[in-house]
Structure formats: C-alpha cells, structure tokens
Phi, psi and omega in degrees: 000311180297322176302311176302320181292314181294321176304307185295323170300318174303314182293327180292322172299314171305314178299314178309306179314314183296325183289323182290326180293321178293333178292331183297347175126151187284138171290166179301123175303125173285150178291143181301134188298325195264021181268125178268094189290349179293335191250347181294123191261354181201159182290325182304314185297326180275004180105003178103175189291325193290321176295323180290327177296309180308314180293318178291322180294324179302318174294322168084342180220164173217131171266125174237164185220148173057042181232089168291147187305338182258010177263116176056031179061036188286334175302310184297322184297309184296324183285322176289331178292319177296312184295331184283319190243357180068025184249125182294135179250114174266112182269114186268125172043062186311334192256010179295156179265174177299324185291329183285329178297310180298316180302329187291328174297300182312311186288346191234024177312301189274003185246124182259019180278198183290343186266003179262102185292142183273332182218155176226159179225106196230168175282164192303333183287337189275336184290299176307322183299311185285337173288323168306325183268015175064022185270352192247149175255134179286140173193128170255122180283164177306328182262022175326302182296347177258005170284136173250159177101196189284118174233125165300133184299332181263006179075031180277337169203166184196142188303143172243317185208161181235160174196182171238155186270140182215164171268137175251115187237136175283112186274353172295335184251320180270118181255337167250111192282123180292144181244355176208168185297325178295331179303328181299350177275347183300137185293346177297346180257020173314131172060027189231355180251132175225157180262149192253064177149169167272118188289355173279346187229332185262136176299308183299314180294318181295321178294328179299319175296312178309303184302328171296334176292319183286329174289348184230040173085003174270195182210186180296334180257003181222099190266356187300316177307331180284325175297314182294325174298311179302315180313306185297319182291326176288322176301329183281351182084010179280322190274128174279149173272041184236151166274110177304135166220181185300316177288328175294322181298314179288333176281343184086010180287327178235082190284342172233121182220166174257122184231169161285144181300330177292328182285321179294315179300317187295315186297313184303316175296309183295319170299322181053046181076009178231092354281164174282138176243160175230128178254117182250117179281098184313138191291330194270335179204134178266092184267120184260147182210160178211162182237157185245146173259148178197160173260135167297132167303346187241028186294124178289351183220067191294330176289318174302326175299312179290324178282334166293326173300310184294322180292322182295310191268012173280166175305316186295315181291317184297318179292330182288321176298320177305319175300338177261019171073014179268137177278094187286174187291342175246037176295312180304319179296316180289327176294317177301324173276001180061036181250018177254124178285161176310323185295317183285329170311309187300329180279353185271150184277163173314128175312329182291325174311310185289307192287340180269354180294149176272117178239120180291162175279168176296316176304308186296320179296320187293320180298310176297324177290326171294325180291314180294327181289324176276333187251357183306312179298315189279336186267301188273324181067032185236119169272118184262133172224000000 
C-alpha cells in the first residue's frame, strides 16, 4: 500500500511538472513529416506558418539570384530574413539578367548545390516563359488577395514592385543635362551614354530599347524604331559598349544611363552628392515596368523558398522594398490600412507617375523582347559587356 501511495505521488508530481514546463512556452512546432514542400501551394496546405518556419529552418539555407544589394533594398531584405529566421541566404550572380535566372534553373535541374536558385525575380516576359517551360512551382502567399498587378491565377508568378524608366546623369561629368530621348543624339554626349544591361538578356535593358521605340514614332506593337535609335546613337559614337552599374556611374565611366527610377533614387541617396546626380523623367514617354516573383520547381530548399515569399509579401517585407524606393504590389492595401510611415510615403513616386505610365502587355513584351534579342547584333551592331 505504501509503495502504491509513493508511486501515485511520483506520477502526480511528474504530471504537475509536465504541466508547468508546458506553461513556460510551447516548443517550435515541428514540420509535419509527410509534407512535400516542393508541391505545397499555400501555407495552410503545409500545416500553417509554424510548420513552414520549422521546415525552412531545418533546410537552413536559401539560394537567390540576380539580387544586387542596392536593387530595391535587397541587401536589407536578405539581412532581415536571416536575422528573423536564422536562415543563411546565398546570393548567386547578383548582376545577372532575367534570362540568366531562367537559364540557371534549367542548368541546375538535377543539382541541389549553391548554384541552383530557389527563387527568381524576373521581368514580366520571363514569368510566363518559365511557367510554359515547367520551371516554376505554384504558390500563393497568405496576403495573395491584397496583391495588385499581374498575377498568374494559379500562383506560378506574381508582381512584386513597380517603377518608371528615367535618365540617371552624373553632374560631375555632364553639365548640360539631356531632357528627352532625342537629346541623346547630340554630339556633345559623345562617349557618355550607357545602357544598364545587355538588351539580349536583361529585362531592364530590353525595356529601355522598347521605351526608345515609343519616343521615336514606334508603338507597343512596333519596337523597330527603338533599335534604329540605338543604331543611330552608336553610329554617332555616343553609346558606350559598357553595362552601366552603380560603380561605373559613380566613377563617371558611364555618366548617362537609363534606370528604373527606384534604382536612380537609391543611388542618389547612397552617393549623397558625391557625385551629384540628376534624375530626369523623359518628356516624350513615361515608361512603366514591373517585376515578377516566382519559386523554382527544382528549388533545393522548397520550404525556405516559400518562407521567403511569405516574408517579401508581409507588411515587413513590403516596407523593406519601400525603403529602396520600390512601389510594392501591396502598397495600396498598406496605405488604406494606415501602416505606411510618412518617411516611406516620401520615398514612393507620385501615384500619377505609376498610373499614367505606358506599360506593355505580357504578349507585347514577349514579342518585343524576341525582336530585340534577335536583331540587336544585326541592327545596332554593338556588343555590350
């Protein structure tokens, strides 16, 4: 009897201890053992956010591609993601173009190493293309309904941020600032104009040629005048065979370039007057553009890829994009809910600039991109490196 009483007391004590330990705080929820995160299409389908976080932490890494630190504040975004979840972010080829991103998925289908991207951030022509090639995984973030812009109905790709094309001019080198496309043919700009990418592979560069077409008598269905404009600028000796980047702009090696406004504004902030920049919104055409997010169907870290998307499209992630002057897909929703600080509002473009921009459809951009890719060499005749 005494033994039974002692045993019963021990069991009671253990039960009480267990309850006290539970009250101290729940342990991180383990990911359901039967979840194949490479096929999960929403966080609910995977068992909820705790399960996703646990699975992503177990993977421990995330591979991103073509994300320069100064592009839309991606440096801050990656640091914040790592600080929040303890997941290492491997940044592959930050200066790559959209075509390179898609090719990286193709080249690494069977490779789960550091060169295989988990996620991509590409121009609007490349999202549908990658989907058609079976390279993307369908996934809808928890904030899906508040996203504006282009969204694949099944979640294969979706808009992340928007901007308009501007001239970025280094005032240490250029004293008479061009105000429109036609000005760039003036002999005084000899050896001063550069494009921020290879038009055969870069979304930003291809859209620069497309915008030049509109400014020179073309249309959304006729990109040829854009190629002819760059041919003329090259023949005049004004166009440099260099890809403009932050460093070359700062050094004055590429004193006039074409940039999305958020990149030019971020440069102006980081240069802090050394050198001074002028950002010009060309008079003849207000050209708008956006980028798309997507997850690789061959992602080596499928849970981390999905957690990255959830982070990007959370209020926190959208605010980090705003810090880099990018107008994110959930800006309208966040403004309506009053969760955007005055400081971030000041970094956003006038809504009219975005609303009144000329933006091609995906089909028009696909067609223009193909013409630019195949005819750049024969028409313009300049190998940009």
